[in-house]
Biopython code that builds the backbone (N, CA, C, O; Angstrom):
import numpy as np
from Bio.PDB.StructureBuilder import StructureBuilder

atoms = [
    (1, "MET", "N", (10.638, -3.972, -18.279)),
    (1, "MET", "CA", (11.869, -4.713, -18.142)),
    (1, "MET", "C", (12.017, -5.246, -16.703)),
    (1, "MET", "O", (12.367, -6.410, -16.506)),
    (2, "LEU", "N", (11.752, -4.402, -15.715)),
    (2, "LEU", "CA", (11.882, -4.838, -14.327)),
    (2, "LEU", "C", (10.856, -5.912, -13.971)),
    (2, "LEU", "O", (11.161, -6.862, -13.250)),
    (3, "ILE", "N", (9.644, -5.750, -14.481)),
    (3, "ILE", "CA", (8.605, -6.749, -14.225)),
    (3, "ILE", "C", (9.032, -8.093, -14.802)),
    (3, "ILE", "O", (8.914, -9.120, -14.134)),
    (4, "GLY", "N", (9.518, -8.094, -16.019)),
    (4, "GLY", "CA", (9.973, -9.330, -16.657)),
    (4, "GLY", "C", (11.114, -9.983, -15.900)),
    (4, "GLY", "O", (11.117, -11.199, -15.710)),
    (5, "ARG", "N", (12.066, -9.203, -15.473)),
    (5, "ARG", "CA", (13.194, -9.751, -14.708)),
    (5, "ARG", "C", (12.742, -10.325, -13.370)),
    (5, "ARG", "O", (13.190, -11.399, -12.970)),
    (6, "ALA", "N", (11.872, -9.623, -12.691)),
    (6, "ALA", "CA", (11.383, -10.125, -11.404)),
    (6, "ALA", "C", (10.654, -11.456, -11.591)),
    (6, "ALA", "O", (10.919, -12.417, -10.869)),
    (7, "HIS", "N", (9.754, -11.510, -12.538)),
    (7, "HIS", "CA", (8.993, -12.743, -12.765)),
    (7, "HIS", "C", (9.889, -13.880, -13.237)),
    (7, "HIS", "O", (9.676, -15.031, -12.854)),
    (8, "ALA", "N", (10.885, -13.577, -14.061)),
    (8, "ALA", "CA", (11.811, -14.614, -14.517)),
    (8, "ALA", "C", (12.602, -15.206, -13.352)),
    (8, "ALA", "O", (13.008, -16.368, -13.393)),
    (9, "ALA", "N", (12.815, -14.394, -12.313)),
    (9, "ALA", "CA", (13.533, -14.876, -11.123)),
    (9, "ALA", "C", (12.584, -15.472, -10.086)),
    (9, "ALA", "O", (13.008, -15.828, -8.987)),
    (10, "GLY", "N", (11.307, -15.580, -10.432)),
    (10, "GLY", "CA", (10.328, -16.160, -9.517)),
    (10, "GLY", "C", (9.889, -15.207, -8.419)),
    (10, "GLY", "O", (9.408, -15.646, -7.374)),
    (11, "LEU", "N", (10.047, -13.916, -8.639)),
    (11, "LEU", "CA", (9.705, -12.908, -7.637)),
    (11, "LEU", "C", (8.447, -12.145, -8.033)),
    (11, "LEU", "O", (8.146, -11.985, -9.216)),
    (12, "ALA", "N", (7.727, -11.685, -7.035)),
    (12, "ALA", "CA", (6.627, -10.761, -7.261)),
    (12, "ALA", "C", (7.204, -9.353, -7.297)),
    (12, "ALA", "O", (8.270, -9.090, -6.738)),
    (13, "ILE", "N", (6.497, -8.463, -7.952)),
    (13, "ILE", "CA", (6.935, -7.073, -8.039)),
    (13, "ILE", "C", (5.725, -6.177, -7.833)),
    (13, "ILE", "O", (4.631, -6.471, -8.315)),
    (14, "GLY", "N", (5.933, -5.073, -7.108)),
    (14, "GLY", "CA", (4.821, -4.205, -6.784)),
    (14, "GLY", "C", (4.967, -2.789, -7.299)),
    (14, "GLY", "O", (6.072, -2.277, -7.479)),
    (15, "GLN", "N", (3.842, -2.183, -7.528)),
    (15, "GLN", "CA", (3.763, -0.766, -7.886)),
    (15, "GLN", "C", (3.698, 0.033, -6.604)),
    (15, "GLN", "O", (3.010, -0.366, -5.664)),
    (16, "LYS", "N", (4.398, 1.152, -6.543)),
    (16, "LYS", "CA", (4.348, 2.022, -5.374)),
    (16, "LYS", "C", (3.674, 3.327, -5.767)),
    (16, "LYS", "O", (4.136, 4.052, -6.648)),
    (17, "ASN", "N", (2.555, 3.607, -5.080)),
    (17, "ASN", "CA", (1.792, 4.835, -5.273)),
    (17, "ASN", "C", (1.263, 4.967, -6.702)),
    (17, "ASN", "O", (1.225, 3.980, -7.436)),
    (18, "ALA", "N", (0.855, 6.173, -7.105)),
    (18, "ALA", "CA", (0.298, 6.472, -8.434)),
    (18, "ALA", "C", (-1.025, 5.737, -8.678)),
    (18, "ALA", "O", (-1.125, 4.910, -9.583)),
    (19, "SER", "N", (-2.033, 6.047, -7.865)),
    (19, "SER", "CA", (-3.331, 5.371, -7.997)),
    (19, "SER", "C", (-3.929, 5.537, -9.385)),
    (19, "SER", "O", (-4.620, 4.639, -9.866)),
    (20, "ASP", "N", (-3.679, 6.662, -10.035)),
    (20, "ASP", "CA", (-4.225, 6.876, -11.375)),
    (20, "ASP", "C", (-3.614, 5.936, -12.410)),
    (20, "ASP", "O", (-4.145, 5.804, -13.513)),
    (21, "LEU", "N", (-2.514, 5.286, -12.070)),
    (21, "LEU", "CA", (-1.870, 4.328, -12.983)),
    (21, "LEU", "C", (-2.053, 2.875, -12.537)),
    (21, "LEU", "O", (-1.449, 1.971, -13.115)),
    (22, "ALA", "N", (-2.880, 2.643, -11.516)),
    (22, "ALA", "CA", (-3.013, 1.293, -10.956)),
    (22, "ALA", "C", (-3.499, 0.270, -11.986)),
    (22, "ALA", "O", (-2.919, -0.810, -12.096)),
    (23, "GLN", "N", (-4.543, 0.590, -12.732)),
    (23, "GLN", "CA", (-5.052, -0.365, -13.731)),
    (23, "GLN", "C", (-3.992, -0.659, -14.787)),
    (23, "GLN", "O", (-3.812, -1.808, -15.191)),
    (24, "ARG", "N", (-3.305, 0.362, -15.223)),
    (24, "ARG", "CA", (-2.232, 0.171, -16.220)),
    (24, "ARG", "C", (-1.098, -0.657, -15.621)),
    (24, "ARG", "O", (-0.553, -1.538, -16.286)),
    (25, "GLY", "N", (-0.742, -0.376, -14.375)),
    (25, "GLY", "CA", (0.313, -1.137, -13.715)),
    (25, "GLY", "C", (-0.030, -2.615, -13.616)),
    (25, "GLY", "O", (0.828, -3.472, -13.826)),
    (26, "ARG", "N", (-1.274, -2.909, -13.300)),
    (26, "ARG", "CA", (-1.706, -4.319, -13.222)),
    (26, "ARG", "C", (-1.622, -4.970, -14.598)),
    (26, "ARG", "O", (-1.152, -6.102, -14.719)),
    (27, "ARG", "N", (-2.072, -4.266, -15.633)),
    (27, "ARG", "CA", (-1.999, -4.820, -16.992)),
    (27, "ARG", "C", (-0.542, -5.055, -17.414)),
    (27, "ARG", "O", (-0.252, -6.003, -18.144)),
    (28, "LEU", "N", (0.360, -4.203, -16.960)),
    (28, "LEU", "CA", (1.778, -4.369, -17.288)),
    (28, "LEU", "C", (2.386, -5.577, -16.578)),
    (28, "LEU", "O", (3.389, -6.129, -17.032)),
    (29, "GLY", "N", (1.771, -5.990, -15.454)),
    (29, "GLY", "CA", (2.252, -7.176, -14.768)),
    (29, "GLY", "C", (2.636, -7.009, -13.321)),
    (29, "GLY", "O", (3.108, -7.965, -12.707)),
    (30, "PHE", "N", (2.451, -5.814, -12.738)),
    (30, "PHE", "CA", (2.708, -5.682, -11.306)),
    (30, "PHE", "C", (1.773, -6.619, -10.552)),
    (30, "PHE", "O", (0.614, -6.790, -10.931)),
    (31, "ASP", "N", (2.280, -7.222, -9.490)),
    (31, "ASP", "CA", (1.521, -8.227, -8.744)),
    (31, "ASP", "C", (0.756, -7.661, -7.559)),
    (31, "ASP", "O", (-0.248, -8.238, -7.140)),
    (32, "PHE", "N", (1.210, -6.552, -7.018)),
    (32, "PHE", "CA", (0.591, -5.937, -5.849)),
    (32, "PHE", "C", (0.938, -4.449, -5.854)),
    (32, "PHE", "O", (1.698, -3.973, -6.698)),
    (33, "ALA", "N", (0.360, -3.726, -4.889)),
    (33, "ALA", "CA", (0.666, -2.298, -4.772)),
    (33, "ALA", "C", (1.007, -1.951, -3.331)),
    (33, "ALA", "O", (0.483, -2.547, -2.390)),
    (34, "VAL", "N", (1.886, -0.987, -3.179)),
    (34, "VAL", "CA", (2.168, -0.346, -1.904)),
    (34, "VAL", "C", (1.619, 1.064, -2.037)),
    (34, "VAL", "O", (2.076, 1.845, -2.871)),
    (35, "ALA", "N", (0.640, 1.381, -1.212)),
    (35, "ALA", "CA", (-0.062, 2.658, -1.339)),
    (35, "ALA", "C", (0.140, 3.489, -0.084)),
    (35, "ALA", "O", (-0.387, 3.167, 0.981)),
    (36, "GLU", "N", (0.902, 4.555, -0.218)),
    (36, "GLU", "CA", (1.091, 5.458, 0.904)),
    (36, "GLU", "C", (-0.041, 6.476, 0.940)),
    (36, "GLU", "O", (-0.321, 7.157, -0.047)),
    (37, "GLU", "N", (-0.679, 6.561, 2.088)),
    (37, "GLU", "CA", (-1.721, 7.552, 2.374)),
    (37, "GLU", "C", (-2.938, 7.473, 1.458)),
    (37, "GLU", "O", (-3.555, 8.497, 1.164)),
    (38, "CYS", "N", (-3.288, 6.282, 1.009)),
    (38, "CYS", "CA", (-4.490, 6.181, 0.177)),
    (38, "CYS", "C", (-5.751, 6.409, 1.000)),
    (38, "CYS", "O", (-6.774, 6.822, 0.455)),
    (39, "GLY", "N", (-5.696, 6.148, 2.309)),
    (39, "GLY", "CA", (-6.825, 6.492, 3.169)),
    (39, "GLY", "C", (-6.955, 7.989, 3.318)),
    (39, "GLY", "O", (-8.057, 8.536, 3.270)),
    (40, "GLN", "N", (-5.837, 8.646, 3.498)),
    (40, "GLN", "CA", (-5.803, 10.099, 3.646)),
    (40, "GLN", "C", (-6.381, 10.794, 2.411)),
    (40, "GLN", "O", (-7.082, 11.799, 2.536)),
    (41, "TYR", "N", (-6.094, 10.268, 1.236)),
    (41, "TYR", "CA", (-6.504, 10.912, -0.017)),
    (41, "TYR", "C", (-7.617, 10.165, -0.746)),
    (41, "TYR", "O", (-7.900, 10.458, -1.908)),
    (42, "ASP", "N", (-8.253, 9.198, -0.073)),
    (42, "ASP", "CA", (-9.384, 8.453, -0.626)),
    (42, "ASP", "C", (-9.050, 7.803, -1.971)),
    (42, "ASP", "O", (-9.791, 7.942, -2.944)),
    (43, "GLU", "N", (-7.911, 7.088, -2.006)),
    (43, "GLU", "CA", (-7.472, 6.425, -3.231)),
    (43, "GLU", "C", (-7.394, 4.908, -3.105)),
    (43, "GLU", "O", (-7.050, 4.235, -4.077)),
    (44, "CYS", "N", (-7.700, 4.356, -1.950)),
    (44, "CYS", "CA", (-7.519, 2.913, -1.735)),
    (44, "CYS", "C", (-8.345, 2.068, -2.698)),
    (44, "CYS", "O", (-7.900, 1.001, -3.120)),
    (45, "GLY", "N", (-9.524, 2.526, -3.044)),
    (45, "GLY", "CA", (-10.387, 1.777, -3.950)),
    (45, "GLY", "C", (-9.767, 1.544, -5.316)),
    (45, "GLY", "O", (-9.949, 0.482, -5.910)),
    (46, "ALA", "N", (-9.039, 2.525, -5.816)),
    (46, "ALA", "CA", (-8.389, 2.372, -7.127)),
    (46, "ALA", "C", (-7.357, 1.256, -7.087)),
    (46, "ALA", "O", (-7.262, 0.464, -8.024)),
    (47, "TYR", "N", (-6.591, 1.187, -6.019)),
    (47, "TYR", "CA", (-5.597, 0.116, -5.883)),
    (47, "TYR", "C", (-6.273, -1.235, -5.682)),
    (47, "TYR", "O", (-5.881, -2.222, -6.304)),
    (48, "ALA", "N", (-7.286, -1.288, -4.820)),
    (48, "ALA", "CA", (-7.978, -2.549, -4.544)),
    (48, "ALA", "C", (-8.616, -3.121, -5.799)),
    (48, "ALA", "O", (-8.559, -4.329, -6.032)),
    (49, "ALA", "N", (-9.222, -2.263, -6.608)),
    (49, "ALA", "CA", (-9.854, -2.717, -7.849)),
    (49, "ALA", "C", (-8.821, -3.258, -8.827)),
    (49, "ALA", "O", (-9.059, -4.271, -9.485)),
    (50, "ALA", "N", (-7.701, -2.605, -8.925)),
    (50, "ALA", "CA", (-6.675, -3.010, -9.889)),
    (50, "ALA", "C", (-5.923, -4.261, -9.450)),
    (50, "ALA", "O", (-5.566, -5.097, -10.281)),
    (51, "PHE", "N", (-5.683, -4.391, -8.161)),
    (51, "PHE", "CA", (-4.809, -5.463, -7.671)),
    (51, "PHE", "C", (-5.554, -6.525, -6.859)),
    (51, "PHE", "O", (-4.951, -7.242, -6.061)),
    (52, "ASP", "N", (-6.870, -6.617, -7.070)),
    (52, "ASP", "CA", (-7.667, -7.643, -6.387)),
    (52, "ASP", "C", (-7.364, -7.682, -4.888)),
    (52, "ASP", "O", (-7.198, -8.752, -4.302)),
    (53, "ASN", "N", (-7.298, -6.504, -4.285)),
    (53, "ASN", "CA", (-7.063, -6.351, -2.846)),
    (53, "ASN", "C", (-5.656, -6.712, -2.390)),
    (53, "ASN", "O", (-5.407, -6.766, -1.186)),
    (54, "ARG", "N", (-4.736, -6.959, -3.300)),
    (54, "ARG", "CA", (-3.337, -7.208, -2.915)),
    (54, "ARG", "C", (-2.633, -5.856, -2.787)),
    (54, "ARG", "O", (-1.837, -5.455, -3.637)),
    (55, "VAL", "N", (-2.963, -5.170, -1.685)),
    (55, "VAL", "CA", (-2.502, -3.804, -1.467)),
    (55, "VAL", "C", (-2.002, -3.667, -0.031)),
    (55, "VAL", "O", (-2.671, -4.086, 0.913)),
    (56, "PHE", "N", (-0.837, -3.085, 0.118)),
    (56, "PHE", "CA", (-0.274, -2.762, 1.426)),
    (56, "PHE", "C", (-0.409, -1.257, 1.610)),
    (56, "PHE", "O", (0.215, -0.477, 0.891)),
    (57, "VAL", "N", (-1.225, -0.856, 2.574)),
    (57, "VAL", "CA", (-1.513, 0.555, 2.818)),
    (57, "VAL", "C", (-0.661, 1.045, 3.979)),
    (57, "VAL", "O", (-0.634, 0.431, 5.046)),
    (58, "ILE", "N", (0.033, 2.153, 3.762)),
    (58, "ILE", "CA", (0.835, 2.775, 4.811)),
    (58, "ILE", "C", (0.307, 4.186, 5.008)),
    (58, "ILE", "O", (0.338, 5.010, 4.094)),
    (59, "GLU", "N", (-0.171, 4.448, 6.199)),
    (59, "GLU", "CA", (-0.653, 5.781, 6.557)),
    (59, "GLU", "C", (0.334, 6.414, 7.531)),
    (59, "GLU", "O", (1.000, 5.716, 8.295)),
    (60, "TYR", "N", (0.421, 7.735, 7.498)),
    (60, "TYR", "CA", (1.327, 8.463, 8.378)),
    (60, "TYR", "C", (0.595, 9.394, 9.342)),
    (60, "TYR", "O", (1.213, 9.976, 10.233)),
    (61, "GLU", "N", (-0.717, 9.536, 9.167)),
    (61, "GLU", "CA", (-1.532, 10.382, 10.028)),
    (61, "GLU", "C", (-2.682, 9.554, 10.594)),
    (61, "GLU", "O", (-3.257, 8.730, 9.881)),
    (62, "PRO", "N", (-3.025, 9.760, 11.866)),
    (62, "PRO", "CA", (-4.135, 9.002, 12.458)),
    (62, "PRO", "C", (-5.451, 9.119, 11.690)),
    (62, "PRO", "O", (-6.203, 8.148, 11.610)),
    (63, "ALA", "N", (-5.736, 10.280, 11.131)),
    (63, "ALA", "CA", (-6.980, 10.441, 10.360)),
    (63, "ALA", "C", (-6.989, 9.536, 9.136)),
    (63, "ALA", "O", (-8.018, 8.946, 8.807)),
    (64, "GLY", "N", (-5.857, 9.422, 8.462)),
    (64, "GLY", "CA", (-5.756, 8.532, 7.308)),
    (64, "GLY", "C", (-5.925, 7.082, 7.714)),
    (64, "GLY", "O", (-6.578, 6.308, 7.013)),
    (65, "LEU", "N", (-5.338, 6.708, 8.850)),
    (65, "LEU", "CA", (-5.502, 5.344, 9.357)),
    (65, "LEU", "C", (-6.971, 5.068, 9.650)),
    (65, "LEU", "O", (-7.497, 4.024, 9.264)),
    (66, "ALA", "N", (-7.636, 6.000, 10.330)),
    (66, "ALA", "CA", (-9.046, 5.809, 10.674)),
    (66, "ALA", "C", (-9.892, 5.633, 9.416)),
    (66, "ALA", "O", (-10.759, 4.762, 9.364)),
    (67, "ARG", "N", (-9.641, 6.456, 8.408)),
    (67, "ARG", "CA", (-10.416, 6.375, 7.163)),
    (67, "ARG", "C", (-10.134, 5.057, 6.436)),
    (67, "ARG", "O", (-11.063, 4.394, 5.975)),
    (68, "ALA", "N", (-8.866, 4.677, 6.334)),
    (68, "ALA", "CA", (-8.519, 3.431, 5.644)),
    (68, "ALA", "C", (-9.094, 2.227, 6.388)),
    (68, "ALA", "O", (-9.611, 1.299, 5.766)),
    (69, "CYS", "N", (-9.006, 2.242, 7.702)),
    (69, "CYS", "CA", (-9.514, 1.110, 8.488)),
    (69, "CYS", "C", (-11.030, 0.998, 8.391)),
    (69, "CYS", "O", (-11.570, -0.104, 8.294)),
    (70, "ALA", "N", (-11.717, 2.140, 8.418)),
    (70, "ALA", "CA", (-13.180, 2.114, 8.363)),
    (70, "ALA", "C", (-13.693, 1.493, 7.072)),
    (70, "ALA", "O", (-14.685, 0.765, 7.078)),
    (71, "THR", "N", (-13.025, 1.778, 5.983)),
    (71, "THR", "CA", (-13.502, 1.293, 4.685)),
    (71, "THR", "C", (-12.799, 0.021, 4.235)),
    (71, "THR", "O", (-13.432, -0.858, 3.651)),
    (72, "TRP", "N", (-11.501, -0.090, 4.497)),
    (72, "TRP", "CA", (-10.699, -1.163, 3.914)),
    (72, "TRP", "C", (-10.040, -2.088, 4.925)),
    (72, "TRP", "O", (-9.365, -3.039, 4.530)),
    (73, "GLY", "N", (-10.214, -1.839, 6.210)),
    (73, "GLY", "CA", (-9.521, -2.610, 7.237)),
    (73, "GLY", "C", (-9.769, -4.107, 7.204)),
    (73, "GLY", "O", (-8.904, -4.882, 7.611)),
    (74, "GLY", "N", (-10.927, -4.525, 6.729)),
    (74, "GLY", "CA", (-11.221, -5.949, 6.640)),
    (74, "GLY", "C", (-10.736, -6.588, 5.354)),
    (74, "GLY", "O", (-10.834, -7.804, 5.187)),
    (75, "THR", "N", (-10.213, -5.776, 4.442)),
    (75, "THR", "CA", (-9.832, -6.264, 3.122)),
    (75, "THR", "C", (-8.356, -6.074, 2.804)),
    (75, "THR", "O", (-7.716, -6.967, 2.249)),
    (76, "LEU", "N", (-7.810, -4.899, 3.160)),
    (76, "LEU", "CA", (-6.426, -4.574, 2.835)),
    (76, "LEU", "C", (-5.558, -4.586, 4.093)),
    (76, "LEU", "O", (-6.063, -4.469, 5.209)),
    (77, "SER", "N", (-4.275, -4.726, 3.900)),
    (77, "SER", "CA", (-3.313, -4.631, 4.994)),
    (77, "SER", "C", (-3.027, -3.150, 5.234)),
    (77, "SER", "O", (-2.452, -2.482, 4.374)),
    (78, "VAL", "N", (-3.429, -2.631, 6.404)),
    (78, "VAL", "CA", (-3.315, -1.200, 6.698)),
    (78, "VAL", "C", (-2.468, -1.007, 7.948)),
    (78, "VAL", "O", (-2.683, -1.667, 8.964)),
    (79, "VAL", "N", (-1.501, -0.093, 7.862)),
    (79, "VAL", "CA", (-0.632, 0.188, 8.998)),
    (79, "VAL", "C", (-0.365, 1.689, 9.103)),
    (79, "VAL", "O", (-0.226, 2.378, 8.093)),
    (80, "LEU", "N", (-0.295, 2.179, 10.325)),
    (80, "LEU", "CA", (0.151, 3.544, 10.598)),
    (80, "LEU", "C", (1.604, 3.473, 11.016)),
    (80, "LEU", "O", (1.954, 2.712, 11.918)),
    (81, "ARG", "N", (2.455, 4.258, 10.371)),
    (81, "ARG", "CA", (3.889, 4.286, 10.697)),
    (81, "ARG", "C", (4.348, 5.715, 10.855)),
    (81, "ARG", "O", (3.710, 6.653, 10.376)),
    (82, "ASP", "N", (5.476, 5.864, 11.544)),
    (82, "ASP", "CA", (6.122, 7.170, 11.623)),
    (82, "ASP", "C", (6.846, 7.416, 10.302)),
    (82, "ASP", "O", (7.284, 6.469, 9.648)),
    (83, "THR", "N", (6.971, 8.669, 9.911)),
    (83, "THR", "CA", (7.546, 8.977, 8.597)),
    (83, "THR", "C", (9.016, 8.600, 8.485)),
    (83, "THR", "O", (9.521, 8.407, 7.379)),
    (84, "ASP", "N", (9.709, 8.493, 9.612)),
    (84, "ASP", "CA", (11.114, 8.086, 9.567)),
    (84, "ASP", "C", (11.277, 6.568, 9.590)),
    (84, "ASP", "O", (12.395, 6.065, 9.478)),
    (85, "VAL", "N", (10.185, 5.841, 9.733)),
    (85, "VAL", "CA", (10.164, 4.376, 9.790)),
    (85, "VAL", "C", (11.248, 3.880, 10.760)),
    (85, "VAL", "O", (12.125, 3.096, 10.396)),
    (86, "ARG", "N", (11.156, 4.357, 11.985)),
    (86, "ARG", "CA", (12.121, 4.002, 13.029)),
    (86, "ARG", "C", (11.921, 2.560, 13.473)),
    (86, "ARG", "O", (10.811, 2.034, 13.394)),
    (87, "PRO", "N", (12.992, 1.915, 13.941)),
    (87, "PRO", "CA", (12.854, 0.557, 14.471)),
    (87, "PRO", "C", (12.121, 0.552, 15.817)),
    (87, "PRO", "O", (12.160, 1.532, 16.561)),
    (88, "ALA", "N", (11.463, -0.549, 16.111)),
    (88, "ALA", "CA", (10.770, -0.695, 17.398)),
    (88, "ALA", "C", (11.741, -0.426, 18.539)),
    (88, "ALA", "O", (12.896, -0.851, 18.507)),
    (89, "GLY", "N", (11.255, 0.281, 19.536)),
    (89, "GLY", "CA", (12.067, 0.588, 20.699)),
    (89, "GLY", "C", (12.752, 1.937, 20.638)),
    (89, "GLY", "O", (13.190, 2.453, 21.666)),
    (90, "GLU", "N", (12.853, 2.521, 19.451)),
    (90, "GLU", "CA", (13.472, 3.848, 19.325)),
    (90, "GLU", "C", (12.435, 4.930, 19.608)),
    (90, "GLU", "O", (11.252, 4.752, 19.320)),
    (91, "PRO", "N", (12.883, 6.062, 20.177)),
    (91, "PRO", "CA", (11.950, 7.177, 20.380)),
    (91, "PRO", "C", (11.323, 7.601, 19.057)),
    (91, "PRO", "O", (12.008, 7.707, 18.040)),
    (92, "GLY", "N", (10.010, 7.844, 19.079)),
    (92, "GLY", "CA", (9.312, 8.253, 17.876)),
    (92, "GLY", "C", (8.756, 7.117, 17.057)),
    (92, "GLY", "O", (8.061, 7.358, 16.070)),
    (93, "TYR", "N", (9.040, 5.873, 17.436)),
    (93, "TYR", "CA", (8.532, 4.707, 16.710)),
    (93, "TYR", "C", (7.007, 4.667, 16.804)),
    (93, "TYR", "O", (6.447, 4.804, 17.892)),
    (94, "VAL", "N", (6.349, 4.485, 15.687)),
    (94, "VAL", "CA", (4.892, 4.352, 15.640)),
    (94, "VAL", "C", (4.542, 3.187, 14.744)),
    (94, "VAL", "O", (5.045, 3.072, 13.626)),
    (95, "ARG", "N", (3.678, 2.324, 15.244)),
    (95, "ARG", "CA", (3.137, 1.245, 14.411)),
    (95, "ARG", "C", (1.794, 0.834, 15.004)),
    (95, "ARG", "O", (1.722, 0.317, 16.119)),
    (96, "ARG", "N", (0.742, 1.070, 14.243)),
    (96, "ARG", "CA", (-0.602, 0.634, 14.616)),
    (96, "ARG", "C", (-1.275, 0.040, 13.402)),
    (96, "ARG", "O", (-0.976, 0.429, 12.273)),
    (97, "THR", "N", (-2.173, -0.889, 13.614)),
    (97, "THR", "CA", (-2.945, -1.486, 12.535)),
    (97, "THR", "C", (-4.427, -1.403, 12.879)),
    (97, "THR", "O", (-4.793, -0.972, 13.972)),
    (98, "CYS", "N", (-5.268, -1.813, 11.952)),
    (98, "CYS", "CA", (-6.710, -1.802, 12.184)),
    (98, "CYS", "C", (-7.086, -2.854, 13.221)),
    (98, "CYS", "O", (-8.262, -3.000, 13.554)),
]
sb = StructureBuilder()
sb.init_structure("model")
sb.init_model(0)
sb.init_chain("A")
sb.init_seg("    ")
for serial, (resi, resn, name, xyz) in enumerate(atoms, 1):
    if name == "N":
        sb.init_residue(resn, " ", resi, " ")
    sb.init_atom(name, np.array(xyz, "f"), 0.0, 1.0, " ", f" {name:<3s}", serial, name[0])
structure = sb.get_structure()
């Protein structure tokens, strides 16, 4: 229902997480995926295969960022963020990319 409403309004809609459901989500009509910590848990490939690389990767640990960047940095949008997603300039703000 949400996919149909989004598309009827001319909007894209994305799946968030659940790599084991990525292929099904694409068949249902999701246009992209937001994948938290897929580098950390070695799941980025499942999202990339299902969504033709239309994947936004958010990592929260430097090791996950390093792993995602090493394998997917040239293909997917990968970012390291702080878990509180603080605005730039606030103490604790973190934002790095590949």
